[in-house]
C-alpha positions as CSV (number, residue, x, y, z in Angstrom):
1,X,76.1,139.4,126.6
2,X,79.8,139.9,127.0
3,X,80.2,136.3,126.8
4,X,78.2,135.2,124.1
5,X,80.4,137.8,122.0
6,X,83.4,136.7,122.9
7,X,82.3,133.1,122.3
8,X,81.2,134.2,119.0
9,X,84.6,135.8,118.0
10,X,86.6,132.8,119.3
11,X,84.1,130.8,116.7
12,X,84.6,132.7,114.0
13,X,88.6,132.9,114.8
14,X,88.8,129.1,114.7
15,X,86.5,128.9,111.5
16,X,88.7,131.1,109.8
17,X,92.1,129.1,110.9
18,X,90.3,125.9,109.5
19,X,89.5,127.5,106.0
20,X,93.2,128.3,105.4
21,X,95.1,127.7,108.4
22,X,98.0,130.3,108.6
23,X,100.8,127.8,109.8
24,X,100.2,125.7,106.8
25,X,101.3,128.5,104.3
26,X,103.9,129.7,106.7
27,X,105.4,126.2,107.9
28,X,104.3,123.5,105.5
29,X,102.7,120.4,105.3
30,X,104.2,118.5,107.8
31,X,103.8,121.2,110.8
32,X,100.5,121.8,110.1
33,X,100.0,117.9,110.2
34,X,101.5,118.2,113.8
35,X,99.2,120.6,114.9
36,X,96.5,119.2,113.5
37,X,97.5,115.9,115.1
38,X,98.2,117.1,118.2
39,X,94.9,119.1,118.7
40,X,92.9,116.0,117.8
41,X,94.3,114.0,120.3
42,X,95.9,111.8,117.4
43,X,99.8,110.4,116.6
44,X,101.6,111.6,113.8
45,X,104.3,109.9,112.1
46,X,106.4,110.8,108.8
47,X,108.4,108.0,107.3
48,X,110.9,109.8,105.5
49,X,112.2,113.1,104.5
50,X,109.9,115.6,104.0
51,X,109.8,117.9,101.1
52,X,107.7,121.1,100.5
53,X,104.8,121.1,97.9
54,X,102.8,123.1,96.0
55,X,100.2,125.1,98.0
56,X,97.2,123.3,96.4
57,X,98.6,119.8,97.0
58,X,99.5,120.9,100.3
59,X,95.9,122.4,101.0
60,X,94.5,119.4,99.9
61,X,96.5,117.3,102.2
62,X,95.4,119.1,104.8
63,X,91.9,118.7,104.1
64,X,92.3,115.2,103.6
65,X,93.8,114.5,107.1
66,X,91.5,117.0,108.7
67,X,88.5,115.2,107.3
68,X,89.8,111.7,108.2
69,X,90.8,112.8,111.9
70,X,86.9,114.1,112.5
71,X,85.1,110.9,110.9
72,X,87.6,108.4,112.9
73,X,86.6,110.5,116.1
74,X,82.9,111.2,115.3
75,X,81.8,108.5,113.4
76,X,84.2,105.9,114.3
77,X,84.2,106.8,117.8
78,X,88.0,106.1,117.6
79,X,90.2,106.2,120.6
80,X,93.6,106.1,119.0
81,X,94.2,107.6,115.7
82,X,97.3,107.4,113.4
83,X,98.4,110.0,110.6
84,X,101.2,108.7,108.7
85,X,102.9,110.5,105.8
86,X,105.4,109.5,103.6
87,X,106.9,111.2,100.7
88,X,108.0,108.7,98.0
89,X,109.0,110.6,94.9
90,X,106.9,112.0,93.0
91,X,104.3,110.6,95.3
92,X,102.8,111.2,98.7
93,X,101.4,108.8,100.9
94,X,99.0,109.9,103.5
95,X,97.5,107.2,106.0
96,X,94.8,107.3,108.8
97,X,94.6,104.4,111.0
98,X,92.3,104.2,113.9
99,X,90.5,101.5,116.4
100,X,87.2,102.8,116.1
101,X,84.0,101.2,114.6
102,X,84.6,99.5,111.2
103,X,88.4,100.4,111.5
104,X,91.9,98.8,112.2
105,X,94.1,100.4,114.4
106,X,97.8,99.6,112.7
107,X,100.3,101.1,115.2
108,X,104.1,101.0,113.9
């Protein structure tokens, strides 16, 4: 019973962090993406000097990256996933490449 409760508590904590990662608010988009890709077993690259964005934009980019990484692993069965971020004022380019089903992996 204690193990079931401990597992449930850990699952709630993971779910809470996934809703609004504390490190996204405290550290910003780039460190949050570094953590996300490391946890997903993917590679993260940043091509240009980063800058902070508005909180809603950072959260949207984080969610897009999170879902892309999940899809690459779960649906495309990718073994190698690369997440690239490029700040080109006033735009931010987020690119996800993978070697899975229906994907093209573009190592740099």
